[in-house]
C-alpha atoms as an extended CHARMM CRD file, in Angstrom:
* protein
*
        46  EXT
         1         1  UNK       CA              0.9620000000       -4.1190000000       26.4980000000  PROA      1               0.0000000000
         2         2  UNK       CA              4.4350000000       -2.9510000000       27.4460000000  PROA      2               0.0000000000
         3         3  UNK       CA              6.2530000000       -0.0500000000       25.8150000000  PROA      3               0.0000000000
         4         4  UNK       CA              8.6480000000       -2.5430000000       24.2340000000  PROA      4               0.0000000000
         5         5  UNK       CA              5.7340000000       -4.3740000000       22.5860000000  PROA      5               0.0000000000
         6         6  UNK       CA              4.3060000000       -1.0640000000       21.3600000000  PROA      6               0.0000000000
         7         7  UNK       CA              7.6410000000       -0.0180000000       19.8730000000  PROA      7               0.0000000000
         8         8  UNK       CA              8.0390000000       -3.4010000000       18.2040000000  PROA      8               0.0000000000
         9         9  UNK       CA              4.5360000000       -3.1660000000       16.7180000000  PROA      9               0.0000000000
        10        10  UNK       CA              5.2130000000        0.3730000000       15.4690000000  PROA      10              0.0000000000
        11        11  UNK       CA              8.3670000000       -0.8130000000       13.6890000000  PROA      11              0.0000000000
        12        12  UNK       CA              6.3780000000       -3.5990000000       12.0350000000  PROA      12              0.0000000000
        13        13  UNK       CA              3.7130000000       -1.1260000000       10.8790000000  PROA      13              0.0000000000
        14        14  UNK       CA              6.3500000000        1.1800000000        9.3770000000  PROA      14              0.0000000000
        15        15  UNK       CA              7.9780000000       -1.7480000000        7.5780000000  PROA      15              0.0000000000
        16        16  UNK       CA              4.6450000000       -2.8470000000        6.0990000000  PROA      16              0.0000000000
        17        17  UNK       CA              3.8500000000        0.7330000000        5.0370000000  PROA      17              0.0000000000
        18        18  UNK       CA              7.1640000000        0.9130000000        3.1510000000  PROA      18              0.0000000000
        19        19  UNK       CA              6.3730000000       -2.3680000000        1.3980000000  PROA      19              0.0000000000
        20        20  UNK       CA              2.9060000000       -1.1180000000        0.4380000000  PROA      20              0.0000000000
        21        21  UNK       CA              4.3740000000        2.0830000000       -1.0320000000  PROA      21              0.0000000000
        22        22  UNK       CA              6.1980000000       -0.0460000000       -3.5970000000  PROA      22              0.0000000000
        23        23  UNK       CA              3.0350000000       -1.8500000000       -4.7240000000  PROA      23              0.0000000000
        24        24  UNK       CA              0.9630000000       -0.8720000000       -7.7600000000  PROA      24              0.0000000000
        25        25  UNK       CA             -2.5720000000       -2.1900000000       -8.1490000000  PROA      25              0.0000000000
        26        26  UNK       CA             -4.1640000000       -2.2680000000      -11.6020000000  PROA      26              0.0000000000
        27        27  UNK       CA             -7.9080000000       -2.5310000000      -12.2200000000  PROA      27              0.0000000000
        28        28  UNK       CA             -9.5620000000       -2.8340000000      -15.6480000000  PROA      28              0.0000000000
        29        29  UNK       CA            -13.2080000000       -2.5570000000      -16.6610000000  PROA      29              0.0000000000
        30        30  UNK       CA            -15.0460000000       -2.7520000000      -19.9670000000  PROA      30              0.0000000000
        31        31  UNK       CA            -12.5600000000       -5.0690000000      -21.7300000000  PROA      31              0.0000000000
        32        32  UNK       CA             -9.7360000000       -2.6230000000      -20.9840000000  PROA      32              0.0000000000
        33        33  UNK       CA            -11.6640000000        0.5330000000      -21.9240000000  PROA      33              0.0000000000
        34        34  UNK       CA            -10.9840000000        1.9000000000      -18.4480000000  PROA      34              0.0000000000
        35        35  UNK       CA             -7.7600000000        1.0570000000      -16.6670000000  PROA      35              0.0000000000
        36        36  UNK       CA             -6.6070000000        2.5090000000      -13.3590000000  PROA      36              0.0000000000
        37        37  UNK       CA             -3.2550000000        2.0680000000      -11.6440000000  PROA      37              0.0000000000
        38        38  UNK       CA             -2.9030000000        3.1580000000       -8.0380000000  PROA      38              0.0000000000
        39        39  UNK       CA              0.1280000000        2.9780000000       -5.7650000000  PROA      39              0.0000000000
        40        40  UNK       CA              0.2810000000        1.8500000000       -2.1660000000  PROA      40              0.0000000000
        41        41  UNK       CA              0.5050000000        5.5490000000       -1.3120000000  PROA      41              0.0000000000
        42        42  UNK       CA             -3.0170000000        5.9100000000       -2.7710000000  PROA      42              0.0000000000
        43        43  UNK       CA             -1.8020000000        7.9750000000       -5.7280000000  PROA      43              0.0000000000
        44        44  UNK       CA             -3.1220000000        7.4030000000       -9.2490000000  PROA      44              0.0000000000
        45        45  UNK       CA             -0.4680000000        6.5340000000      -11.8090000000  PROA      45              0.0000000000
        46        46  UNK       CA             -2.6360000000        6.1910000000      -14.9290000000  PROA      46              0.0000000000
């Protein structure tokens, strides 16, 4: 793999990481008794 390919792949990874940071995943259990929201940065919101 050339250095150009590595640099291109690194840029793609950084772009995907930025997109993931904007995402929020919500999980519910027990008919909504427990609800967790976590960001793409792996930080709990609620």
